[in-house]
C-alpha positions as CSV (number, residue, x, y, z in Angstrom):
1,X,52.6,181.8,136.0
2,X,50.9,180.2,133.0
3,X,52.3,182.9,130.7
4,X,55.7,182.4,131.9
5,X,55.3,178.6,131.2
6,X,54.1,179.2,127.7
7,X,57.1,181.5,127.0
8,X,59.4,178.8,128.1
9,X,57.8,176.3,125.8
10,X,57.9,178.8,122.9
11,X,61.6,179.6,123.5
12,X,62.4,175.8,123.7
13,X,60.7,175.1,120.4
14,X,62.7,177.9,118.8
15,X,66.0,176.4,120.0
16,X,64.9,172.8,118.9
17,X,63.9,174.1,115.5
18,X,67.2,175.8,115.1
19,X,69.2,172.7,116.0
20,X,67.3,170.6,113.7
21,X,67.6,173.1,110.9
22,X,71.4,173.3,111.4
23,X,71.7,169.5,111.5
24,X,69.7,169.2,108.2
25,X,71.7,171.9,106.6
26,X,75.0,170.3,107.7
27,X,73.8,166.9,106.4
28,X,72.6,168.0,103.0
29,X,74.9,170.8,102.1
30,X,77.5,168.6,100.5
31,X,75.0,167.9,97.7
32,X,75.0,171.1,95.9
33,X,74.6,172.3,92.3
34,X,77.7,171.9,90.1
35,X,77.6,175.6,89.5
36,X,78.9,176.1,92.9
37,X,76.0,177.9,94.4
38,X,75.0,177.6,97.9
39,X,71.5,176.3,97.0
40,X,70.5,173.4,99.2
41,X,69.2,170.3,97.3
42,X,66.4,168.4,98.7
43,X,67.4,164.7,98.8
44,X,65.4,161.6,99.5
45,X,68.1,159.2,100.6
46,X,71.8,159.7,101.4
47,X,72.7,158.4,98.0
48,X,70.1,160.1,96.0
49,X,70.1,163.1,93.7
50,X,66.8,165.0,93.1
51,X,66.0,165.8,89.4
52,X,65.3,169.4,88.5
53,X,64.9,170.9,85.0
54,X,68.0,172.3,83.3
55,X,70.4,171.9,86.1
56,X,73.6,170.0,87.2
57,X,73.3,168.2,90.5
58,X,76.2,166.1,91.9
59,X,77.8,164.6,95.0
60,X,81.5,164.2,95.5
61,X,82.8,160.8,96.5
62,X,86.3,159.8,97.7
63,X,87.5,156.4,96.1
64,X,90.3,154.8,98.0
65,X,93.5,153.9,96.2
66,X,93.4,150.6,94.3
67,X,89.8,149.8,95.2
68,X,86.2,150.3,94.0
69,X,83.0,151.8,95.6
70,X,79.4,151.8,94.6
71,X,76.8,154.4,95.0
72,X,73.1,155.0,93.9
73,X,71.5,157.9,92.1
74,X,67.7,158.2,92.4
75,X,65.9,160.2,89.9
76,X,62.6,161.8,91.0
77,X,60.8,163.6,88.2
78,X,58.1,165.5,90.1
79,X,57.1,167.5,87.0
80,X,54.2,166.7,84.7
81,X,56.3,166.4,81.5
82,X,59.2,164.2,80.3
83,X,62.9,165.1,81.0
84,X,66.0,164.0,79.2
85,X,68.7,163.0,81.6
86,X,72.3,161.7,81.7
87,X,74.4,160.5,84.6
88,X,78.0,161.9,84.4
89,X,81.2,161.8,86.3
90,X,84.1,164.2,86.7
91,X,87.5,163.3,88.1
92,X,88.9,166.0,90.5
93,X,92.6,167.0,90.1
94,X,94.8,167.7,87.1
95,X,97.4,165.2,88.1
96,X,95.2,162.1,88.4
97,X,95.7,159.4,85.8
98,X,92.2,159.2,84.4
99,X,92.9,156.0,82.5
100,X,93.0,154.2,85.8
101,X,89.5,155.4,86.7
102,X,86.5,153.5,85.5
103,X,82.9,154.5,86.0
104,X,80.1,152.1,85.1
105,X,76.5,151.6,85.7
106,X,75.9,148.5,87.9
107,X,73.5,146.7,85.5
108,X,73.4,143.2,84.0
109,X,71.1,143.9,81.1
110,X,71.1,147.3,79.7
111,X,72.5,150.9,80.2
112,X,69.9,153.1,81.8
113,X,72.3,155.9,82.9
114,X,71.0,157.9,79.9
115,X,67.6,158.4,78.5
116,X,64.2,159.9,79.1
117,X,62.1,159.7,82.2
118,X,58.4,160.3,82.3
119,X,56.6,162.9,84.5
120,X,55.9,162.0,88.1
121,X,58.1,158.9,88.0
122,X,61.3,157.8,89.5
123,X,64.3,155.7,88.5
124,X,67.4,154.4,90.4
125,X,70.9,154.2,88.8
126,X,73.5,152.1,90.6
127,X,77.1,153.2,89.9
128,X,80.5,151.6,90.3
129,X,83.6,153.6,90.4
130,X,87.1,151.8,90.1
131,X,90.2,153.6,91.2
132,X,93.5,151.9,90.3
133,X,95.6,154.9,91.1
134,X,98.1,154.6,94.0
135,X,96.4,157.4,95.8
136,X,92.8,158.3,96.9
137,X,90.9,160.1,94.2
138,X,87.8,162.3,94.4
139,X,85.1,161.9,91.8
140,X,82.0,164.0,91.2
141,X,79.0,161.9,90.2
142,X,76.0,163.8,89.0
143,X,73.0,164.3,86.7
144,X,72.2,166.7,83.9
145,X,68.7,166.9,82.5
146,X,66.4,169.1,80.4
147,X,63.0,169.1,79.0
148,X,62.3,166.7,76.4
149,X,61.8,168.5,73.0
150,X,62.7,167.4,69.6
151,X,66.1,166.3,70.8
152,X,67.8,165.6,74.2
153,X,70.3,168.5,74.0
154,X,71.7,168.4,77.5
155,X,74.7,170.8,76.9
156,X,77.1,168.9,79.1
157,X,80.4,170.7,79.7
158,X,83.6,169.3,78.4
159,X,85.1,168.4,81.8
160,X,82.3,165.9,82.5
161,X,82.0,162.4,81.0
162,X,78.7,160.6,80.4
163,X,78.5,157.1,81.9
164,X,78.4,155.0,78.7
165,X,79.1,151.5,79.9
166,X,77.4,148.9,82.2
167,X,78.7,145.9,84.1
168,X,77.7,143.6,86.8
169,X,79.2,144.2,90.1
170,X,82.9,143.3,89.7
171,X,84.7,141.1,92.1
172,X,88.5,140.6,92.6
173,X,89.7,138.0,90.0
174,X,92.6,136.8,92.0
175,X,90.4,136.1,95.1
176,X,87.7,134.4,93.1
177,X,90.2,132.1,91.4
178,X,92.1,131.1,94.5
179,X,89.0,130.5,96.8
180,X,88.6,127.0,95.4
181,X,91.2,125.8,92.8
182,X,89.1,124.6,89.9
183,X,89.9,121.3,88.5
184,X,87.7,119.8,85.7
185,X,87.7,116.6,83.7
186,X,87.2,116.8,80.0
187,X,86.9,114.7,76.9
188,X,89.1,115.0,73.9
189,X,88.1,118.0,71.7
190,X,89.2,121.2,70.1
191,X,89.0,124.9,70.5
192,X,88.1,127.2,67.6
193,X,89.9,130.6,67.3
194,X,87.8,132.6,65.0
195,X,88.5,135.3,62.3
196,X,92.2,135.3,62.4
197,X,93.7,137.9,60.0
198,X,97.4,137.2,60.2
199,X,98.3,136.2,56.6
200,X,99.5,132.5,55.8
201,X,101.7,132.3,52.7
202,X,101.3,129.2,50.7
203,X,104.9,128.0,50.1
204,X,104.2,124.4,48.9
205,X,103.0,123.8,45.3
206,X,100.2,121.5,46.4
207,X,97.4,122.0,49.0
208,X,95.0,119.5,50.5
209,X,91.4,120.8,50.8
210,X,88.3,119.1,52.3
211,X,84.7,120.0,53.4
212,X,84.9,117.8,56.5
213,X,87.4,116.4,59.0
214,X,87.8,113.9,61.8
215,X,89.5,114.5,65.1
216,X,91.0,111.8,67.2
217,X,94.1,111.5,69.5
218,X,94.9,115.2,69.1
219,X,95.2,114.9,65.3
220,X,92.8,116.3,62.6
221,X,92.4,114.2,59.5
222,X,90.8,115.7,56.4
223,X,87.8,113.6,55.0
224,X,87.6,113.0,51.2
225,X,90.3,115.5,50.7
226,X,91.2,117.0,47.3
227,X,94.8,117.9,46.3
228,X,94.8,121.1,44.5
229,X,97.6,123.4,43.0
230,X,98.3,126.4,45.3
231,X,96.9,128.8,42.6
232,X,93.4,127.2,43.0
233,X,93.1,128.0,46.7
234,X,91.1,131.2,45.9
235,X,88.3,128.8,44.7
236,X,88.0,127.2,48.1
237,X,86.6,129.8,50.4
238,X,84.0,129.1,53.1
239,X,80.5,130.2,52.2
240,X,77.1,129.9,53.9
241,X,76.7,126.6,52.1
242,X,80.2,125.0,52.3
243,X,83.1,124.8,54.7
244,X,86.6,124.4,53.4
245,X,89.4,123.1,55.6
246,X,93.1,122.7,55.0
247,X,96.2,121.2,56.8
248,X,98.1,123.2,54.2
249,X,100.9,120.6,53.6
250,X,99.4,117.3,54.3
251,X,96.2,115.3,55.0
252,X,96.6,115.3,58.8
253,X,97.8,118.1,61.2
254,X,97.7,119.2,64.8
255,X,96.1,122.5,63.9
256,X,93.4,122.8,61.2
257,X,92.4,125.9,59.2
258,X,89.0,126.8,58.0
259,X,89.5,129.2,55.0
260,X,87.4,132.3,55.2
261,X,89.4,134.4,52.6
262,X,92.2,133.7,50.3
263,X,93.8,135.7,47.5
264,X,96.5,136.1,44.8
265,X,99.0,139.0,45.4
266,X,101.8,140.3,43.3
267,X,102.5,139.8,39.6
268,X,104.7,137.7,37.4
269,X,107.6,135.9,39.4
270,X,106.4,137.8,42.5
271,X,102.9,136.2,42.4
272,X,102.0,134.7,45.7
273,X,98.9,133.0,47.3
274,X,97.9,133.8,50.8
275,X,95.1,133.0,53.2
276,X,94.2,136.3,54.7
277,X,91.3,135.3,57.0
278,X,90.6,132.0,58.7
279,X,89.6,130.1,61.8
280,X,92.1,128.0,63.7
281,X,91.0,124.7,65.2
282,X,93.3,123.6,68.0
283,X,92.9,120.1,69.6
284,X,93.4,118.9,73.1
285,X,93.4,115.5,74.8
286,X,91.1,114.1,77.4
287,X,92.3,114.6,80.9
288,X,92.1,117.0,83.8
289,X,92.8,120.8,83.6
290,X,92.5,123.6,86.1
291,X,94.3,125.6,88.8
292,X,96.7,123.8,91.2
293,X,98.8,125.1,94.1
294,X,102.5,124.7,93.8
295,X,104.4,126.0,96.8
296,X,102.7,129.3,97.6
297,X,101.7,129.9,94.0
298,X,98.8,128.7,91.9
299,X,99.4,127.7,88.3
300,X,97.2,126.6,85.4
301,X,97.9,123.1,84.2
302,X,96.5,120.6,81.7
303,X,95.5,120.7,78.1
304,X,92.4,122.8,78.3
305,X,92.1,125.1,81.4
306,X,89.6,128.0,81.4
307,X,92.2,130.8,81.7
308,X,91.6,133.0,78.7
309,X,91.7,136.8,79.4
310,X,91.5,140.0,77.4
311,X,94.5,142.2,77.6
312,X,96.5,145.0,75.8
313,X,93.2,146.6,74.5
314,X,93.3,149.8,72.5
315,X,90.0,150.7,74.3
316,X,89.3,148.8,77.5
317,X,85.6,149.4,77.1
318,X,85.6,147.5,73.8
319,X,86.6,143.8,73.8
320,X,87.0,143.8,70.1
321,X,90.1,146.0,70.4
322,X,91.8,143.5,72.9
323,X,94.4,140.8,72.3
324,X,93.7,137.2,73.6
325,X,95.9,136.3,76.5
326,X,96.0,133.4,79.0
327,X,96.8,133.3,82.7
328,X,99.9,131.4,83.6
329,X,99.2,131.5,87.3
330,X,98.9,133.6,90.5
331,X,102.2,134.3,92.2
332,X,103.2,135.8,95.5
333,X,105.3,139.0,95.5
334,X,106.0,139.8,99.1
335,X,102.5,140.5,100.6
336,X,100.9,140.9,97.1
337,X,99.1,138.3,94.8
338,X,99.8,139.0,91.2
339,X,98.6,137.6,87.9
340,X,101.2,136.3,85.4
341,X,99.7,136.2,81.9
342,X,101.1,135.2,78.5
343,X,99.8,136.2,75.0
344,X,98.0,133.4,73.4
345,X,99.7,133.8,70.0
346,X,103.3,134.4,69.0
347,X,104.3,137.9,67.8
348,X,106.8,136.5,65.3
349,X,110.1,134.5,64.9
350,X,113.2,136.1,66.3
351,X,116.7,135.3,67.2
352,X,117.4,135.2,70.9
353,X,120.6,137.2,70.2
354,X,123.7,137.2,67.9
355,X,126.0,136.0,70.6
356,X,124.7,136.2,74.2
357,X,122.3,134.0,76.1
358,X,122.0,136.5,79.0
359,X,118.4,137.8,79.1
360,X,119.3,141.3,80.2
361,X,121.6,141.7,77.2
362,X,119.5,139.8,74.7
363,X,118.0,141.5,71.6
364,X,114.7,139.8,72.3
365,X,114.5,141.7,75.6
366,X,115.3,145.0,73.7
367,X,112.8,144.3,71.1
368,X,110.0,143.4,73.4
369,X,110.4,146.5,75.5
370,X,111.0,149.0,72.7
371,X,109.1,147.7,69.7
372,X,106.2,145.7,71.3
373,X,104.3,148.2,73.2
374,X,101.3,147.3,75.4
375,X,98.4,149.5,76.6
376,X,99.0,148.8,80.2
377,X,96.5,149.8,82.8
378,X,98.4,148.4,85.7
379,X,101.6,146.4,85.4
380,X,103.8,145.3,88.2
381,X,106.8,147.6,87.2
382,X,108.4,147.1,90.5
383,X,108.7,143.3,90.2
384,X,112.1,142.1,89.2
385,X,112.1,139.0,86.9
386,X,113.9,136.1,88.1
387,X,116.0,134.3,85.6
388,X,116.2,130.5,86.0
389,X,119.7,129.3,86.7
390,X,119.5,125.6,85.6
391,X,122.7,123.7,86.3
392,X,121.4,120.2,86.3
393,X,118.4,118.5,84.7
394,X,118.3,115.9,87.4
395,X,116.5,118.2,89.8
396,X,112.8,118.9,90.3
397,X,111.4,122.3,89.5
398,X,111.3,123.5,93.1
399,X,115.0,123.1,93.3
400,X,115.9,125.5,90.5
401,X,118.0,128.4,91.5
402,X,117.4,131.9,90.4
403,X,119.7,134.8,89.4
404,X,118.5,137.8,91.4
405,X,120.6,140.5,89.8
406,X,118.3,141.2,87.0
407,X,117.1,144.6,85.8
408,X,113.4,145.6,86.1
409,X,111.5,145.0,82.8
410,X,108.1,145.5,81.6
411,X,107.7,142.6,79.3
412,X,109.4,139.2,79.2
413,X,108.8,135.7,77.9
414,X,108.0,132.4,79.6
415,X,110.4,130.4,81.7
416,X,111.1,126.6,81.3
417,X,109.3,126.1,84.6
418,X,106.2,127.9,83.4
419,X,106.1,125.4,80.5
420,X,106.7,122.3,82.7
421,X,104.3,123.4,85.4
422,X,101.5,123.7,82.8
423,X,101.7,119.9,82.2
424,X,99.7,117.2,84.0
425,X,102.9,115.8,85.4
426,X,103.9,116.5,88.9
427,X,106.9,116.1,91.1
428,X,109.1,114.9,88.3
429,X,112.7,115.7,87.7
430,X,113.2,117.9,84.7
431,X,114.9,115.1,82.7
432,X,111.9,112.7,83.3
433,X,109.3,114.9,81.6
434,X,108.0,112.6,78.7
435,X,105.9,113.0,75.7
436,X,102.7,112.7,77.6
437,X,103.6,115.6,79.7
438,X,104.1,117.9,76.7
439,X,100.9,116.7,74.9
440,X,98.8,117.5,78.0
441,X,100.1,121.0,78.1
442,X,98.0,124.1,77.0
443,X,101.2,126.2,76.4
444,X,102.1,123.8,73.4
445,X,99.7,125.6,71.0
446,X,102.3,126.5,68.3
447,X,102.0,123.4,66.1
448,X,104.7,122.0,68.2
449,X,107.1,124.5,66.9
450,X,109.8,125.7,69.3
451,X,109.7,129.0,71.1
452,X,112.2,130.7,73.3
453,X,112.2,130.7,77.1
454,X,114.1,133.0,79.5
455,X,115.9,129.9,81.0
456,X,119.6,129.4,80.2
457,X,121.7,126.3,81.2
458,X,124.6,127.4,83.4
459,X,127.4,124.9,83.8
460,X,129.4,124.9,87.0
461,X,133.1,124.4,86.3
462,X,135.1,123.0,89.2
463,X,138.5,124.7,89.5
464,X,141.5,122.9,88.4
465,X,143.8,122.0,91.3
466,X,147.4,121.5,90.6
467,X,149.1,118.6,92.4
468,X,151.5,119.9,95.1
469,X,155.2,119.8,94.1
470,X,157.5,118.6,96.9
471,X,160.2,121.1,97.6
472,X,163.7,120.2,98.7
473,X,164.3,121.8,101.9
474,X,167.6,123.4,102.7
475,X,169.3,122.8,106.0
476,X,167.5,125.0,108.6
477,X,169.7,127.6,110.2
478,X,167.1,128.9,112.5
479,X,165.1,127.2,115.2
480,X,162.2,129.7,115.0
481,X,159.0,128.3,113.4
482,X,158.1,129.6,110.0
483,X,154.8,131.4,109.5
484,X,152.5,129.4,107.2
485,X,150.5,131.4,104.6
486,X,147.0,129.9,104.3
487,X,146.1,128.9,100.8
488,X,142.9,130.4,99.3
489,X,140.5,127.8,98.1
490,X,140.0,128.1,94.3
491,X,136.7,129.6,93.3
492,X,134.1,127.7,91.4
493,X,133.2,129.4,88.2
494,X,130.1,129.4,86.0
495,X,130.4,128.8,82.3
496,X,127.7,130.2,80.1
497,X,127.5,128.9,76.6
498,X,125.4,130.3,73.6
499,X,122.3,128.1,74.1
500,X,118.9,128.8,75.7
501,X,116.1,126.4,76.5
502,X,113.4,126.3,73.9
503,X,110.0,124.5,74.2
504,X,107.7,122.9,71.8
505,X,106.6,119.2,71.8
506,X,109.5,118.8,74.2
507,X,112.3,121.0,75.4
508,X,115.9,121.4,74.0
509,X,118.9,123.7,74.2
510,X,119.2,125.7,70.9
511,X,121.7,128.2,69.7
512,X,120.8,131.8,70.2
513,X,121.1,132.4,66.5
514,X,118.1,130.3,65.8
515,X,114.8,132.1,64.8
516,X,112.0,130.9,67.1
517,X,108.6,132.1,68.2
518,X,108.2,134.4,71.2
519,X,105.1,135.2,73.3
520,X,105.1,138.2,75.5
521,X,104.6,137.8,79.3
522,X,103.4,140.3,81.8
523,X,102.8,140.6,85.5
524,X,99.5,142.3,86.5
525,X,99.2,143.7,89.9
526,X,96.2,145.2,91.7
527,X,94.1,145.7,88.6
528,X,92.3,142.5,88.9
529,X,88.7,143.6,89.1
530,X,86.6,141.0,87.2
531,X,84.0,142.7,85.0
532,X,82.7,139.7,83.2
533,X,83.7,136.4,81.7
534,X,84.3,132.8,82.8
535,X,87.7,132.2,81.3
536,X,86.6,130.1,78.3
537,X,87.6,130.9,74.8
538,X,84.1,132.1,74.0
539,X,83.8,134.2,77.1
540,X,87.3,135.3,78.3
541,X,87.8,137.2,81.5
542,X,87.4,140.9,81.2
543,X,89.2,143.0,83.8
544,X,89.4,146.7,84.5
């Protein structure tokens, strides 16, 4: 009897052990060696990889479309000597757009995803994976390691990429901005745009130079200025001991230049003097700035909102390769919130067109979408731009009608309502916007010079109705009533002239043959993961 009982217990233990082993095998078998062997890796937590000498170890993660995930890698060096290690990732699938995949270490201070780990120690790496593709993507995240000799030669295969960047945990920029519309009060001051390299040609014979300036009422005034001949400008370049400022043509200006480098180019009659490197000081008035809600959209307004953002980067992991843009606002497109951004600086002066003021047919649209290329990561290519159909200036902005039959475009320019919404004025009719509205407006940063908008004035023409002519009726020979043919009401027509609204220190209708500044505008969709930044000029938003 006792023997039979012992046999039962023994058999039961075998069954339980088998079930436990199968469970453990099933749980851990997804964490295998990259070589594809069936070796089972010993893991310490569900998000950990164990470190072994001269091996690849990885786990495969599915990153949902247009989202991000985080995971941890725990390094346990159970050996007595140091190991070199690198964390790496590999995107699975030949058709995946890898430019829309970002893999970073989640760290606020330094990159620790690569280095040397001492014997009998451990280290945790937190990883963030961003997927902006429109489909789920599988990504292998793993480790490679080798004994630390004279150099850390890890012999990583070409289909794997080492994690080389770190960021704090990103948030959704749009959600962050719209949680609480930010409004700030600020005193009069100025922003400094540093190290500009777009050349300024000196066209006037005399130039005003000073080592100091005053700023008041949005105007810079040189202090103890010196008037020099333009050929002397190469003698007035900022050094570690002296700053040299110029308004170029006068003693006062809206935008001040600090000369970092000036030179003489050409020879003889072709000799010219240019400033090739400089800082720009751009002023703003005291007042309020921030984000305000208009209808279902949020727009940045005021003279100095914190809406700077890096965009159009040659390398999105290097902010020095990016252009400086600003956020116009956050707009609703069906069920999606999208960012509308504008380049901070103009890309040049151009005619709107030779003869038409229709955006879809304009030479500006052709130039932007063929000659000005952006390194887009995620642009709302499905969004159709709405062209403002302004028939009357005696209306408010929310009464503007839109032409819906526009083609899809990748790049546009600002509209008149973009410009007017950016002022401190609210609920005004278009014709009532005054000088104060335009001064307290962050979009007015081009020395007050005009730039084109997409908005055209359409004039409704009432049909000309002829006065009825009385007919002399002949004597009726029939008693049957005559059928009356109903008259069709004459159709209202829309007359389009050759002018387009331009904005500067005010707004005006200008002929399409004028050469004015243009600033590209883009719509950004789901790629609004905020990597860093607070929107100030010194710390623009960085998105990925």
